[in-house]
C-alpha positions in Angstrom: 13.4 28.7 24.2 16.8 26.3 26.2 19.7 24.8 24.2 18.2 21.1 25.4 14.3 22.0 23.6 16.4 22.9 20.2 18.2 19.8 20.6 15.2 17.8 21.2 13.2 20.2 18.0 16.0 19.2 15.8 16.7 16.0 16.3 12.6 16.0 15.7 13.4 17.5 12.1 16.1 15.0 10.9 13.2 12.5 10.5 10.3 15.3 9.4 9.8 15.3 5.9 7.4 17.8 4.2 5.9 17.2 0.8 2.5 18.6 -1.3 0.6 16.7 -3.6 0.3 17.1 -6.4 -3.3 16.5 -7.3 -6.2 17.7 -8.9 -8.9 16.9 -6.0 -8.5 15.8 -2.6 -7.8 12.2 -0.8 -8.6 10.5 1.9 -5.6 10.9 4.3 -6.4 7.7 6.0 -5.9 5.6 2.2 -2.7 7.7 1.2 -0.8 7.4 5.0 -1.2 3.5 4.7 -0.7 3.5 0.7 3.3 5.1 1.1 3.5 3.6 4.5 3.1 -0.2 2.7 5.0 1.8 -0.2 8.3 3.0 1.0 8.5 -0.4 4.1 10.0 1.6 6.8 11.9 -0.3 10.3 10.2 1.9 12.0 6.5 4.0 11.7 6.1 6.3 9.4 3.0 9.2 9.9 1.4 10.9 8.2 -0.8 14.4 9.1 -2.1 16.6 6.2 -1.2 20.4 7.0 -3.3 22.0 4.2 -5.5 20.8 1.7 -2.2 19.3 -0.6 0.4 19.6 2.3 1.2 17.3 4.2 4.0 16.3 7.7 5.9 13.0 7.3 7.2 12.2 10.0 9.4 8.7 10.5 10.6 7.0 13.5 14.4 6.8 11.5 16.3 8.6 10.2 17.6 5.7 7.1 14.0 6.1 6.0 14.3 9.8 6.1 16.9 9.4 3.3 15.1 6.2 2.1 12.5 8.4 0.4 14.9 11.5 -0.5 16.8 9.6 -2.6 14.4 7.1 -4.1 12.5 9.6 -5.7 9.7 9.5 -7.2 7.8 9.5 -5.0 3.2 8.5 -6.8 -0.1 8.0 -5.0 -2.2 6.9 -7.3 -0.9 8.3 -10.4 0.0 11.7 -8.8 3.7 13.4 -7.8 4.9 13.5 -4.6 7.0 16.2 -3.9 9.0 16.4 -0.6 11.7 18.5 0.9 13.9 19.1 4.3 12.0 21.1 7.4 15.2 22.4 8.2 14.8 24.2 12.0 13.0 27.9 12.3 11.6 27.3 8.8 7.3 27.0 8.4 6.8 24.2 6.8 4.3 25.8 5.2 7.2 28.4 3.5 8.7 25.3 1.8 8.6 25.9 -1.6 7.0 22.6 -2.9 8.6 23.0 -6.1 11.0 20.7 -7.9 11.0 16.6 -8.6 14.1 15.0 -8.7 13.0 12.5 -11.8 14.6 9.8 -14.2 14.2 10.5 -17.3 14.7 8.6 -20.7 16.2 10.0 -23.9 15.5 8.4 -26.6 17.2 8.6 -30.4 20.3 9.6 -29.5 23.1 8.8 -31.8 25.6 5.7 -30.1 27.9 8.3 -29.6 26.2 10.8 -27.5 25.4 7.9 -24.9 27.4 9.0 -22.3 27.6 10.9 -19.1 28.7 14.7 -21.0 25.7 15.2 -22.9 24.0 14.3 -20.2 25.4 17.5 -18.6 24.3 19.1 -22.0 20.7 18.0 -21.7 20.2 19.1 -17.8 20.6 23.0 -19.1 16.6 21.7 -21.5 15.8 20.4 -19.0 16.7 21.1 -15.4 19.1 20.6 -12.7 21.4 17.2 -13.0 21.4 15.0 -10.1 23.2 11.4 -11.6 23.9 9.8 -15.1 22.5 6.5 -14.6 26.4 4.3 -14.5 24.9 1.6 -16.9 24.5 4.2 -19.7 26.3 2.2 -22.3 26.6 3.5 -26.3 25.0 -0.2 -26.6 21.5 1.0 -24.9 18.8 2.5 -27.3 18.3 5.3 -24.3 20.0 7.2 -21.9 19.6 7.3 -18.5 19.7 10.5 -16.0 18.2 11.9 -12.7 17.2 15.7 -13.0 15.9 17.8 -10.7 12.6 19.7 -13.2 10.4 22.8 -11.1 6.8 21.3 -11.3 5.5 25.3 -12.1 6.7 24.6 -15.7 5.2 22.8 -19.1 7.5 19.5 -19.4 9.8 19.0 -22.5 9.0 16.4 -24.3 12.0 17.2 -27.7 14.5 19.5 -27.4 15.9 20.0 -31.3 18.9 21.2 -32.6 21.1 18.3 -29.9 23.2 17.1 -32.2 24.2 20.3 -34.9 
């Protein structure tokens, strides 16, 4: 492969994502592609190809669309989460571990003085990697909202005991 080909490939990969649908049944690709394009409203077109039973190659035609999809998650189709990752040069898409999902989580039942970023940092160790704290979290709110990176291979945790002690 020459340098011009490598550059062209890198340019194409900037516009591609690989995804896995966390579904317990087969889905119809045409409906899936149509619904996701309608949901994402890309500046330009998006092509979705099925590479394996539950894996998809998503090719956007504008890098802003890729950034928007990566940033705005989670992504849902028919109540099933779509886990997506960027594809890097030299990596075979089917080998990308699609096991992490960024998700906004509401934490209820906190004492008023616990609704702050420092507490979010502590909670992240329980849930997963902390990606962001909602800037609107205040002591006047009824819950705290944080964005965490969850490992979808692990069961969801519903309660965190002993936080207040």
